[in-house]
C-alpha positions in Angstrom: -51.7 -111.8 133.9 -53.5 -108.5 134.6 -51.9 -105.2 135.4 -53.8 -102.2 136.6 -51.8 -98.9 136.3 -53.7 -96.3 138.2 -51.4 -93.3 138.0 -48.9 -91.9 135.5 -48.8 -91.7 131.8 -50.3 -95.1 130.9 -50.2 -94.4 127.2 -46.4 -94.3 127.1 -46.3 -97.7 128.7 -49.1 -99.2 126.6 -48.3 -97.7 123.1 -50.6 -96.8 120.2 -53.7 -98.8 119.6 -52.3 -99.9 116.3 -49.2 -102.0 117.2 -47.6 -101.1 113.9 -47.6 -97.5 115.0 -46.6 -98.2 118.7 -43.3 -96.9 119.9 -40.5 -99.5 120.3 -40.5 -101.1 123.8 -44.2 -100.4 124.5 -46.4 -103.4 125.5 -48.3 -103.3 122.2 -45.1 -103.0 120.1 -43.7 -106.0 121.9 -46.8 -108.3 122.2 -49.7 -107.2 120.0 -50.5 -109.0 116.8 -53.1 -106.6 115.4 -55.5 -103.8 116.3 -58.0 -106.5 117.2 -55.5 -108.5 119.2 -53.6 -105.7 120.8 -52.5 -107.4 124.0 -53.7 -104.8 126.4 -56.6 -102.4 127.2 -56.1 -98.8 128.0 -59.0 -96.6 129.3 -59.7 -93.4 127.4 -60.0 -91.3 130.5 -59.3 -91.3 134.3 -63.0 -91.6 135.0 -63.4 -94.7 132.8 -60.2 -96.2 134.2 -61.8 -96.0 137.7 -65.0 -97.6 136.5 -63.2 -100.3 134.5 -60.7 -101.0 137.3 -63.5 -101.5 139.8 -65.2 -103.9 137.4 -62.2 -106.1 136.6 -60.2 -105.9 139.9 -61.2 -106.4 143.6 -59.6 -104.2 146.3 -57.5 -107.2 147.2 -55.9 -107.3 143.8 -54.7 -103.7 143.9 -51.4 -102.8 145.3 
């Protein structure tokens, strides 16, 4: 499954990169096994999110 969150505070949904430091209920706290296998990718800026989103998702995959 792939999820592309374009707006809002993505970091609150995703959680800290280190799942042992991620807030309870975040995706990484719930599903990550380690920093290397952290279950989800989060872009470091809005500009990179746009680039990465265009790379991984077609216009038809966005809602």
